N, C-alpha and C positions, 0 to 999 in steps of 0.2 A: 377187380376193377379198380382203376385209378381215378382220382379226382384232384383237381388243381384249385387251390383256395387262396383268396386274398381278401383282406378286410380294409375298410376305410373307417376312420374314427372322427369324432367331433372334437372341438376345442376342450371339452370337459372329459375326454377320453372314453366316451361311450361309443358304441358301434353304430355307424350310420348305414353301412352297406357291408354285406357279406356276399362275395362273388364265388361261385363254384363252377368250374368247367369240367364236364364229364364227356369223354368221347362218345358215350352211348346216348347221352341226353342233351348235349349242348351246354349252353350257359344258363345258370340259374342264379338270379340275384335277389337277395333279401334286402329290403330297404325300409327304413323307418320302423313302423309298427310291425312290419313283416319279419324283422330281426328277432328271432326267438329260438330257443333250444328245439322246440317241436319242429319248426320249419327247417332248421339246420339239419336235424337228423333225417327228416324226409328228403332233403336234397342229397344227403350222403348215404341213403339206403342202398345196400349192396356193395358199397365201396370197401376195399381192403386197405389201400394206401392213399394217404393224402400227401400231395406235393405242394410245397410253398417256396417262397423266397424270403428268407429271414423269419419264417414262421415259428421256429423254435424259440426265438427271443421276443417276437412281437405278436403275431396273429394268434397263435394257440394260447399263450398266457392271457391275452386280452379276452378271448372267447371264454376261457375258463372262469376268469374273474367276473365278466359281465353276464354270462348265461349259465354258469355252473356246469358247462359241458367240457369234460376233460378228454379232449380228442386224442391227446398223446397216449392215454391208457386204453383207449377203445379202438384205435386204428394204428396201423404202421404209418410212420411219417418220414419223409425225406425232405430235407431243407436244401434247395438248390444253391443257396448262398454258400454253404460249406463246400459243395462240389466245385463251385466257381473259384473259391479261394484256393483249393487244392491245385487248380489249373492256372493259378496266377491271374485270374480275371478279377480285378479289384473294382470297387464302386458299388453303387446301388443298382437296382434292377434296370432303371432307364439307361445308366451308363453302360452296363454290360450289354444291353440290347443294342445300343449304338455301336459298340465295338464289334458286335457280331452281325451288324447289318439288318437287324430286326426293326422294321418301321412301324411306328405307332400312329394310329389315327388321331391320337390326342397329344402329339409331340408338343413339348413346351410346358405341359401341365405336370406339376409335381405334387408331392404330398401336402405341401403348404397350400397350394391352390385348391386341392381337393377339400381341405378344411373350409376354405372360404366358399367353395361351391355349395357344400352342405349348409353352411350358415345362411347363404342367400336363399336356398330352397326352404329351409326350416323357418326362417324368420319372415321372409317376404313372399313365400309361395312361388318363387322363381322356377318354373318348370324347365326353362332352358338350362339353368344351372344344374338342376337334378339330372337332366338327360346327359349333360356333359360329364357329370360325376359318374353316372352309370357307364358311359362309354369308356372313361378312364379306367374304372375298375374292370370292365370287360377286357380292355387291352391287357391289363395285368394278368388276368387268369388265362386268356387264350394264348398269350405268348409263353407261358411257362412250359407247355408241351414242346414248343420249338426250342426253347433253351435246353430242356432235358435232352432232346434229340441231338442237339449240337454237342452237348457234353458227353453223350454216349456214343457219338460218331455214327448215328443212324439217321436215315431220312425222316423228316418230319411228316407225320400223317396229315391227311386233309382234315380240316376242322369241321366239326358238326355245326351247321349254321343255326340250329334251333336256339331259341332264347326265350326264357320265361322270367318275369319279374313278379315277386311276391311282395306286395306293399300293404297288405291288410294284417290285422292282428290275428292271433290264433283263434280267439273267440269269434271273430268275424268269419274266419275260414270255416269253423265248425258250424256256425249259424247258417252260412250259405249252403253248406252241404245238407243240413238238416231241415231247411225250410222247404215245405211241400210246394210243388208247382200248382198254380191255380188253374 
């Protein structure tokens, strides 16, 4: 099974969002207190290969440093940035998407804006900023299978529309499961 992964970070280089798209389960996003090694491994259960864009240099090392999860040693990994470079597709993910005609629902938002969106949510509780950040991250992960299909010369599969957001801490997740119903 394949999974497509992308992270967003804060100004202090901590992880604010981990997005995972799985064709069998849809999009899973870990945000804030939901960003943990336990939740990440739960989102990746049954996965053999993780696909990223620049994940070898950014996403996977940041996850290892922040969560202690060495995904490179535990999963096969393909970095679509390297595949793009081999085919002379230059630029970041948004530039490559534009060249290929992949349209984002969050067009015009970039990594710097994502940092500001997290700051607005974290500092002021701005739920609109949080929701836009989650849409931005979701665009990243759901477009990776389309990019892969283009690079492999195969038709893109239909996306699984399911979407789950985990925003509670591990302890809260365990407590919710263990709390008896009244």
